[in-house]
C-alpha positions in Angstrom: -34.6 -15.0 -26.6 -33.3 -11.2 -26.3 -30.1 -10.5 -26.0 -30.5 -9.4 -22.2 -32.1 -12.7 -21.3 -29.4 -14.5 -23.0 -26.9 -12.6 -21.3 -28.6 -13.4 -17.8 -28.4 -17.1 -18.4 -24.9 -17.2 -19.3 -24.1 -15.4 -16.1 -26.1 -17.9 -14.4 -24.2 -20.7 -15.6 -20.8 -19.5 -15.6 -20.3 -16.6 -13.1 -19.6 -18.2 -9.7 -20.1 -14.5 -8.1 -23.9 -14.3 -8.5 -26.2 -15.5 -6.0 -27.9 -18.5 -7.5 -31.1 -18.0 -5.9 -33.4 -15.2 -6.7 -34.7 -14.6 -3.7 -38.4 -12.6 -3.0 -40.5 -11.6 -0.1 -39.7 -11.4 3.7 -36.4 -13.9 2.9 -34.8 -11.3 0.3 -36.0 -8.4 3.0 -33.9 -10.3 5.8 -31.0 -11.0 3.2 -30.8 -7.3 2.1 -31.0 -6.2 5.9 -28.3 -8.3 7.1 -25.8 -7.7 3.9 -26.9 -4.0 4.5 -25.6 -4.0 8.1 -22.3 -6.2 7.0 -21.5 -3.6 4.3 -22.2 -0.4 6.8 -19.9 -2.5 9.6 -17.1 -2.8 6.9 -17.1 0.8 5.9 -17.3 2.2 9.8 -14.3 -0.3 10.1 -12.3 1.6 7.5 -12.3 4.5 9.8 -12.2 2.6 13.5 -10.6 -0.3 13.0 -10.5 -2.9 15.9 -8.9 -6.5 16.4 -8.6 -8.5 13.7 -9.3 -12.0 14.5 -12.8 -11.2 16.1 -13.8 -9.1 13.3 -12.8 -12.5 11.0 -14.9 -14.3 13.2 -18.0 -12.3 13.0 -17.5 -11.7 9.5 -17.7 -15.3 8.8 -20.6 -15.6 11.2 -22.4 -13.4 8.9 -21.1 -14.8 5.6 -21.5 -18.7 6.1 -25.5 -18.7 7.2 -26.1 -15.9 4.2 -24.5 -18.4 1.7 -26.8 -21.6 2.8 -29.7 -19.3 2.2 -28.4 -17.3 -1.2 -27.3 -20.4 -2.8 -28.8 -23.8 -3.8 -27.4 -27.3 -2.3 -28.0 -28.4 -6.2 -29.0 -27.5 -9.8 -32.5 -28.5 -8.7 -32.8 -26.5 -5.8 -35.6 -23.9 -5.8 -35.2 -20.2 -5.1 -36.8 -20.9 -1.8 -34.5 -22.1 1.4 -35.4 -25.1 2.3 -35.5 -27.0 5.8 -31.9 -28.3 5.3 -30.7 -24.7 4.1 -32.1 -23.4 7.5 -30.8 -25.6 9.5 -27.4 -25.5 8.1 -27.6 -21.6 8.5 -28.6 -22.0 12.0 -26.2 -24.3 12.7 -23.2 -22.4 10.9 -24.4 -19.3 13.0 -24.2 -21.0 16.1 -20.7 -22.6 15.5 -19.1 -19.2 14.2 -20.5 -17.4 17.2 -19.0 -19.8 19.7 -15.1 -18.7 19.2 -15.4 -15.0 19.6 -18.0 -15.2 22.5 -15.2 -17.4 24.3 -12.4 -15.8 22.8 -9.7 -15.4 25.3 -9.9 -18.8 26.5 -10.3 -20.4 23.0 -7.3 -18.8 21.7 -5.4 -19.8 24.9 -6.6 -23.4 24.5 -5.0 -23.6 20.7 -2.5 -26.4 21.6 -5.1 -28.0 24.2 -8.2 -27.7 22.7 -11.5 -29.0 24.8 -13.8 -31.8 23.2 -16.3 -28.8 22.7 -13.6 -26.9 21.1 -12.7 -29.9 18.7 -16.5 -30.5 17.6 -17.0 -27.1 17.1 -14.2 -26.8 14.6 -14.8 -29.8 12.6 -18.2 -28.7 12.3 -17.1 -25.2 11.3 -14.9 -27.0 8.8 -17.3 -29.1 7.3 -19.8 -25.9 6.7 -17.3 -23.8 5.2 -16.2 -26.7 2.3 -20.3 -27.2 2.0 -20.8 -23.8 1.3 -17.8 -23.5 -0.9 -19.2 -26.3 -2.8 -22.2 -24.6 -3.2 -20.9 -21.6 -4.8 -17.9 -22.9 -6.8 -18.5 -26.4 -7.1 -17.1 -29.5 -5.5 -13.4 -29.6 -6.8 -12.0 -26.9 -4.0 -13.7 -28.9 -1.2 -12.6 -32.5 -2.9 -8.7 -30.6 -2.7 -9.5 -29.3 1.0 -10.3 -32.9 2.0 -7.3 -34.5 0.3 -5.1 -31.9 2.1 -6.9 -32.9 5.5 -6.2 -36.9 4.9 -2.7 -36.3 3.9 -2.1 -34.2 7.6 -3.8 -37.2 9.1 -2.7 -40.1 7.2 0.8 -38.2 6.1 2.1 -40.1 9.7 1.9 -43.5 8.1 4.2 -42.4 4.9 8.0 -43.3 5.8 9.1 -40.1 7.3 12.0 -40.2 5.1 9.8 -39.8 2.3 9.9 -36.6 0.4 6.1 -35.6 1.5 6.4 -37.8 4.7 5.7 -36.0 8.3 5.6 -36.8 12.0 1.5 -37.5 11.9 -1.3 -35.2 13.6 -4.1 -36.5 15.4 -7.6 -34.7 14.8 -7.3 -32.6 17.7 -4.2 -30.9 16.1 -5.6 -30.6 12.8 -8.8 -28.9 13.8 -6.8 -26.5 16.1 -4.8 -25.3 13.1 -7.8 -24.9 11.3 -9.7 -22.6 13.5 -7.8 -21.9 16.5 -5.2 -19.4 14.9 -4.4 -17.0 11.8 -3.5 -19.8 9.5 -6.3 -21.4 8.7 -10.1 -20.5 8.0 -9.5 -17.3 9.8 -6.1 -16.4 8.1 -5.1 -14.2 5.8 -7.4 -15.2 2.9 -10.5 -14.4 4.9 -9.1 -11.3 6.3 -8.5 -10.0 2.5 -12.0 -10.9 2.0 -13.5 -9.2 5.0 -11.6 -6.1 4.5 -10.5 -5.1 0.9 -12.5 -7.6 -1.2 -15.8 -7.0 0.4 -15.0 -2.8 0.2 -14.1 -2.8 -3.8 -17.1 -4.9 -4.0 -19.5 -2.3 -2.1 -17.8 0.3 -4.5 -18.7 -1.7 -7.7 -22.2 -2.1 -7.0 -22.7 1.4 -6.3 -20.9 2.6 -9.5 -22.5 0.2 -11.4 -25.7 1.3 -10.3 -25.0 5.1 -9.9 -25.2 4.4 -14.3 -21.3 3.9 -14.6 -21.5 0.5 -16.3 -24.2 2.0 -19.2 -21.5 4.7 -19.4 -18.5 2.9 -19.9 -19.9 0.7 -22.8 -21.6 3.8 -24.5 -18.0 6.0 -24.2 -16.2 2.7 -25.8 -18.7 2.7 -28.7 -18.6 6.2 -29.2 -14.6 6.5 -28.9 -14.1 4.5 -31.9 -16.4 5.1 -34.7 -14.5 5.0 -38.4 -11.7 2.5 -38.7 -12.4 -1.2 -39.6 -10.5 -2.1 -36.5 -12.8 0.1 -34.6 -15.3 -2.5 -33.1 -12.6 -4.7 -31.6 -10.8 -1.8 -30.0 -14.6 -0.7 -28.5 -14.8 -4.3 -27.3 -11.3 -4.1 -25.5 -11.7 -0.4 -23.9 -15.2 -1.7 -22.4 -14.2 -4.7 -21.1 -11.4 -2.8 -19.6 -13.6 0.1 -18.0 -16.2 -2.5 -17.3 -13.9 -4.7 -15.6 -13.5 -1.8 -12.8 -17.0 -2.3 -11.9 -17.5 -6.1 -12.0 -13.9 -7.6 -10.8 -14.6 -10.8 -12.6 -13.6 -11.8 -16.1 -16.6 -13.9 -16.9 -19.1 -11.5 -15.8 -17.5 -8.8 -17.8 -17.0 -11.0 -20.8 -21.2 -11.6 -20.7 -21.8 -8.1 -20.1 -19.3 -6.7 -22.6 -20.5 -9.4 -25.3 -24.4 -8.8 -25.1 -24.0 -5.4 -25.9 -20.9 -5.7 -28.2 -21.4 -9.0 -30.1 -23.7 -7.4 -32.3 -21.6 -5.2 -33.6 -18.6 -7.2 -34.2 -21.1 -9.4 -36.2 -22.1 -6.6 -38.5 -18.3 -5.6 -38.8 -17.4 -9.1 -40.2 -16.0 -11.0 -37.3 -16.1 -14.6 -37.2 -18.3 -16.2 -34.6 -14.8 -17.6 -33.0 -12.8 -14.5 -33.5 -15.5 -12.5 -32.0 -15.6 -14.7 -28.8 -11.7 -14.6 -28.6 -12.1 -10.7 -28.6 -14.5 -10.6 -25.6 -12.8 -13.1 -23.6 -9.6 -11.4 -24.0 -11.2 -8.0 -23.0 -12.9 -9.7 -19.9 -9.9 -11.5 -18.4 -7.9 -8.2 -19.2 -10.0 -6.2 -16.8 -8.9 -8.5 -13.7 -5.0 -7.9 -14.8 -5.6 -4.3 -15.1 -5.3 -1.4 -12.5 -7.3 0.3 -10.7 -9.0 -2.7 -9.7 -7.4 -5.8 -10.0 -8.6 -9.3 -9.5 -9.2 -10.5 -5.6 -5.8 -12.2 -6.0 -4.0 -8.9 -5.8 -5.2 -7.8 -2.4 -3.5 -11.0 -0.8 -0.6 -10.3 -2.5 -0.2 -7.1 -0.8 -0.9 -8.8 2.4 1.7 -11.8 1.9 4.6 -9.1 1.0 3.6 -6.8 3.4 3.2 -4.0 0.9 0.6 -1.1 0.3 -2.1 -2.1 -2.6 -0.9 0.9 -4.4 2.6 -0.8 -4.7 1.1 -3.8 -6.2 -1.0 -1.7 -8.6 2.4 0.1 -9.5 3.8 -3.5 -10.2 0.9 -3.9 -12.7 1.0 -1.1 -14.8 4.0 -2.1 -17.5 2.3 -5.9 -17.7 -0.9 -4.5 -18.4 0.0 -1.7 -20.8 2.1 -4.8 -22.7 -0.9 -7.2 -22.8 -3.7 -4.4 -24.3 -0.9 -3.8 -26.7 -0.7 -7.5 -27.5 -4.6 -7.5 -27.7 -4.5 -4.5 -29.9 -2.3 -5.6 -32.6 -4.0 -8.6 -32.7 -7.1 -6.8 -33.6 -5.3 -4.6 -36.0 -4.3 -8.0 -37.6 -7.4 -9.6 -37.5 -9.0 -6.5 -38.9 -7.0 -7.0 -42.2 -7.2 -10.6 -42.2 -11.0 -10.8 -42.2 -11.5 -7.9 -44.1 -13.8 -6.3 -41.5 -15.7 -3.1 -42.0 -16.7 -0.1 -39.5 -19.9 -0.9 -37.8 -22.7 2.0 -37.4 -24.0 2.0 -33.7 -26.6 4.5 -32.4 -24.1 5.3 -29.4 -24.1 8.9 -28.5 -21.0 11.2 -29.6 -18.1 11.0 -27.6 -17.6 14.5 -26.3 -20.9 15.3 -25.7 -21.4 12.0 -23.6 -18.1 12.6 -21.7 -19.2 16.4 -20.8 -22.6 14.9 -19.5 -21.3 11.8 -17.7 -17.8 12.1 -17.8 -17.7 12.5 -13.7 -18.3 8.8 -13.5 -14.4 8.1 -14.2 -13.8 10.5 -10.8 -14.3 8.2 -8.7 -11.6 5.5 -9.9 -9.2 8.5 -10.3 -9.7 9.4 -6.4 -8.7 5.8 -5.2 -5.4 6.0 -6.7 -5.0 9.3 -5.8 -5.7 9.3 -2.3 -3.6 6.1 -2.0 -0.8 7.9 -3.5 -1.4 10.7 -0.8 -0.7 8.4 1.9 -4.3 7.2 2.6 -4.9 3.5 3.1 -6.8 1.6 0.5 -9.4 1.1 2.9 -10.5 4.8 3.6 -9.7 5.2 -0.2 -12.2 3.3 -1.7 -14.7 4.4 1.0 -14.4 7.5 -0.1 -14.7 6.7 -3.9 -17.8 4.9 -3.2 -19.2 8.1 -1.3 -18.4 9.9 -4.0 -20.0 7.6 -6.2 -23.1 7.6 -4.7 -23.3 11.6 -4.4 -22.5 11.8 -8.2 -25.2 9.4 -9.0 -27.7 12.2 -8.0 -26.6 14.1 -11.2 -28.2 11.3 -13.6 -32.1 11.2 -12.5 -32.4 7.7 -13.7 -29.6 6.4 -11.7 -30.5 8.3 -8.6 -29.2 6.2 -5.3 -32.3 6.7 -3.4 -32.3 5.6 0.3 -33.7 2.5 -0.9 -31.7 2.0 -4.0 -28.6 2.8 -1.8 -29.7 0.2 0.7 -30.0 -2.5 -2.1 -26.5 -1.5 -3.5 -24.8 -2.1 0.1 -26.6 -5.4 0.4 -25.5 -6.4 -2.9 -22.1 -5.6 -2.0 -22.3 -8.4 1.0 -24.1 -11.0 -1.3 -21.7 -10.4 -4.1 -18.7 -11.3 -1.7 -19.9 -14.5 -0.7 -18.2 -16.7 -3.1 -15.2 -15.3 -2.7 -15.2 -15.0 1.3 -16.2 -19.0 1.2 -13.5 -19.7 -1.2 -11.0 -17.7 0.8 -11.8 -19.6 4.2 -11.5 -22.9 2.3 -8.2 -22.0 1.0 -7.2 -21.2 4.5 -7.7 -25.0 5.0 -5.1 -25.8 3.1 -2.6 -22.8 4.0 -3.2 -24.5 7.7 -2.5 -27.9 6.5 1.0 -26.7 4.4 2.0 -24.8 7.5 1.2 -27.7 9.7 2.9 -30.3 7.7 5.6 -28.1 6.3 4.3 -29.3 2.8 5.4 -26.1 1.2 9.2 -26.6 1.7 9.0 -30.2 0.9 6.8 -29.6 -2.4 9.3 -26.7 -3.5 12.5 -29.2 -3.1 10.4 -31.7 -5.0 9.8 -29.0 -7.9 13.5 -27.8 -7.8 14.9 -31.6 -7.9 12.3 -32.1 -11.0 13.8 -29.1 -12.4 17.5 -30.0 -12.3 17.8 -26.6 -10.1 17.2 -24.6 -13.1 15.3 -21.8 -12.7 14.0 -21.6 -16.2 12.6 -25.0 -15.8 11.2 -24.6 -12.7 9.1 -21.5 -13.7 7.9 -23.8 -16.4 6.9 -26.4 -14.1 5.5 -23.5 -11.7 3.3 -22.0 -14.7 2.0 -25.6 -15.6 1.1 -26.4 -12.3 -0.8 -22.8 -11.5 -2.6 -23.4 -15.0 -3.9 -26.9 -13.8 -4.8 -25.8 -10.4 -6.8 -22.8 -12.1 -8.5 -25.3 -14.2 -10.1 -26.7 -10.6 -10.4 -23.9 -8.3 -11.1 -20.3 -8.6 -8.3 -17.7 -9.4 -8.1 -16.4 -5.6 -7.9 -19.8 -4.1 -5.3 -21.1 -7.0 -3.2 -18.1 -6.1 -3.5 -19.0 -2.5 -2.7 -22.7 -2.7 0.1 -21.7 -5.3 1.8 -19.2 -3.0 2.7 -21.4 -0.2 3.0 -24.5 -2.5 5.0 -23.2 -5.8 6.0 -19.9 -4.6 8.9 -20.7 -2.4 10.5 -22.9 -5.3 10.9 -19.6 -7.4 12.2 -17.9 -4.8 14.6 -20.5 -3.6 16.7 -20.0 -6.8 17.1 -16.6 -6.6 13.4 -15.2 -7.9 12.2 -12.3 -5.6 9.3 -12.4 -3.6 7.3 -9.7 -5.6 8.4 -11.3 -8.8 7.4 -15.1 -8.1 3.9 -13.8 -6.5 3.0 -11.8 -9.3 4.2 -14.5 -12.1 1.9 -17.0 -9.8 -0.8 -14.1 -10.0 -0.9 -13.6 -13.6 -0.9 -17.6 -14.4 -3.8 -17.9 -12.1 -6.0 -15.5 -13.9 -5.2 -16.6 -16.9 -6.3 -20.3 -16.0 -9.9 -18.6 -16.9 -8.7 -18.7 -20.6 -6.6 -21.9 -20.9 -8.6 -25.0 -22.3 -10.1 -26.9 -21.9 -12.1 -25.3 -18.8 -11.7 -21.6 -19.7 -14.8 -20.0 -18.5 -14.5 -16.5 -20.2 -14.0 -18.3 -23.3 -16.9 -20.8 -23.2 -19.2 -17.7 -22.0 -17.9 -15.6 -25.0 -19.2 -18.7 -26.9 -22.2 -19.0 -25.5 -23.0 -15.3 -26.6 -21.7 -15.8 -30.2 -22.6 -19.1 -30.8 -19.3 -20.1 -31.9 -17.3 -23.3 -31.5 -16.4 -23.5 -28.1 -12.4 -25.1 -28.6 -12.0 -22.7 -31.7 -12.9 -19.9 -29.3 -10.4 -20.9 -26.7 -7.6 -21.1 -29.0 -8.7 -17.7 -30.8 -8.5 -16.4 -27.0 -5.5 -17.9 -26.4 -3.4 -15.8 -29.6 -5.1 -12.6 -28.1 -3.6 -13.1 -24.8 -0.4 -14.8 -25.5 1.8 -12.0 -24.3 0.2 -12.4 -20.9 1.7 -16.1 -20.8 5.2 -15.1 -22.1 5.8 -11.9 -20.3 5.7 -13.3 -16.7 8.6 -15.6 -17.5 10.7 -12.1 -17.8 9.8 -11.3 -14.1 11.4 -14.4 -12.5 14.4 -15.3 -15.3 15.7 -12.2 -16.3 18.0 -9.7 -14.0 15.9 -6.9 -15.2 12.6 -8.6 -14.4 11.8 -6.2 -11.3 12.3 -3.6 -13.7 9.0 -5.0 -15.7 6.9 -4.5 -12.4 8.0 -0.9 -12.4 11.0 -1.5 -9.7 14.4 0.1 -10.0 16.1 3.0 -11.9 14.0 4.7 -14.5 16.3 4.0 -17.1 15.9 0.1 -16.7 12.3 0.7 -16.2 11.8 2.3 -20.0 14.5 -0.2 -21.5 12.7 -3.0 -20.2 9.3 -1.6 -21.0 10.2 -0.6 -24.8 12.0 -3.8 -25.3 9.0 -6.2 -24.0 6.8 -3.9 -26.1 8.7 -4.8 -29.2 8.9 -8.2 -28.0 5.2 -8.2 -27.7 4.9 -7.0 -31.4 6.9 -9.7 -32.6 4.7 -12.2 -30.9 1.5 -10.6 -32.5 3.1 -11.1 -35.7 3.9 -14.7 -35.0 0.7 -15.7 -34.0 -1.6 -13.5 -36.3 0.8 -14.5 -39.3 0.8 -10.5 -40.6 3.2 -7.9 -41.0 3.1 -5.8 -43.8 0.7 -8.6 -44.9 0.1 -12.0 -44.6 3.5 -13.6 -43.4 5.0 -16.9 -44.6 6.1 -19.7 -42.0 9.8 -18.6 -41.9 9.0 -14.7 -41.5 6.6 -16.2 -38.3 9.3 -18.5 -37.1 11.6 -15.5 -37.4 9.7 -13.1 -35.4 8.9 -15.7 -32.8 12.7 -15.9 -32.4 13.1 -12.5 -32.0 10.5 -12.2 -29.4 12.2 -15.0 -27.0 15.4 -13.2 -27.5 13.9 -9.9 -26.8 12.3 -11.0 -23.5 15.4 -11.7 -22.0 15.8 -8.2 -21.3 19.6 -7.9 -21.7 21.4 -5.2 -24.1 23.1 -8.1 -26.4 19.8 -10.4 -26.5 18.2 -7.6 -26.9 20.3 -6.3 -30.0 20.1 -9.8 -31.3 16.5 -9.9 -31.2 15.8 -6.9 -32.8 18.2 -7.9 -35.6 16.2 -11.1 -36.4 13.2 -8.9 -36.2 14.5 -6.7 -38.8 15.7 -9.8 -41.1 11.9 -11.3 -40.9 10.9 -7.6 -41.8 12.9 -7.4 -44.5 12.3 -10.7 -46.2 8.8 -9.9 -45.8 9.0 -6.7 -48.0 11.4 -8.0 -50.3 9.0 -10.8 -50.8 6.3 -8.8 -51.4 7.8 -6.5 -53.4 8.8 -9.5 -56.0 5.2 -10.7 -55.7 3.4 -7.5 -56.5 5.9 -7.3 -59.9 
């Protein structure tokens, strides 16, 4: 089996953001035509926005039928849609078109739905859950059904119980799901229908213009001669490719199929090499300028610009990659890795010939900084990537290839869109029953009202939730249920949402179902569990730094909010804390570190992450003590 074929197999198994069927013939052409139409309309709306709710309804009316055509009902289904698939596609089109056709009357009847409204709404909700099951598995639909059961049967619980409520009938539940903006047609679906589809189209156009291959080549060319160069190359390639894919698993596999042979020749063990690949893949979702889909939801919930969310992520991103690069340097020495020769072009000729691929990424940030909406910024960037594709004869986006790229943007957004619609079911139930405030009270009560314990419980809850459902859905659920627990104890809304966002993303590298690590182990052939633990070592700073967001008065400074002096202090102290963490987990300072030295580095890291002058001074002192002990011991041993 070739490495490319192995990569395709791993993507097919692990990446939920890839259409499961390989369509061909008239069906493929029809899907391309419909996908092209939706992408073009989404691009048009960036300049001519209209009423929000009707657009969400029409967006779902396209997405839901396409999902039943593009995705199998089970693993044994073929690549050709069957009678059931077509029946569900037609039924979903009918029930999705009913609300916009009778829109005004439909919305007015929200508190007194007709039997037809209830029947259509119930069928629509079930179809959304089935589409979600096909794309991301059965766990999220099962969670949604549990929430619906709670909305109906919760009225039978004693009202004085923490989660009891007055009870709701089927009409009221269905109305909350589909006859307003808190359910299926809520903010998560709106994010998919606006931000995510536009950025997905941009990513496909950028990749098909030759940028994906260029990003790998420039990473290989950037670090050629040092023994840590292979690990650095993988990390840089993951960051650059993540701007195109937006998926941790897809980035891991795409980088791994090219870079694992290089890591192997450099002397990396299979598990450590897999850890580097998974850490590089997941880092792309945490990094500007194209964060994961949940970041768009943050912008909508906080009612801030997407550029503001990008600013929030700058310092945590730098800290994340500092931790990864330090771990790579340590492993290069621990495992005695060596430079690996590659046939990549030289860096400067490569940049001179294809460096224009970076321009569209800069355009997004610059235009948003100049006041353009993210919708228009990404459309302009897409047009620029399209125009620049003609500079490379091998990747020119001819009319046919451009149409296929736009259609791929729509099919690529299907899993995210139906996941967002399903997450809206949970949001509707939480809003209807008041469960968010009740769950918040339970968490705060269990923690004794201590913010640090509350944050720990919230982190564990988000990680567990993320093991079962996709990142976007886990963020939405946690934001409405867990977020109030943090804000009720004094954490800022931005800090709480970013805390939840990081842990939702990190669930992809958390045992026992760390998808990015599993994908990496499939590429390297290493032990899956040991690969997960190696990934955890590389990503540890990302697990600990978010606690500083919500536990310290200077936490907002880590999100680049506040006076410049506070931001610089918080960033510098956090960088020192990350270095101490790398020494703790890697077991290396100037040479191999003894257990007492590693323990002192761990204590220093915790003190430094308080981000206050006195604890920071104490942490720096403890770290200095660890280094001094290490150096003295080495001198004695050398004698």
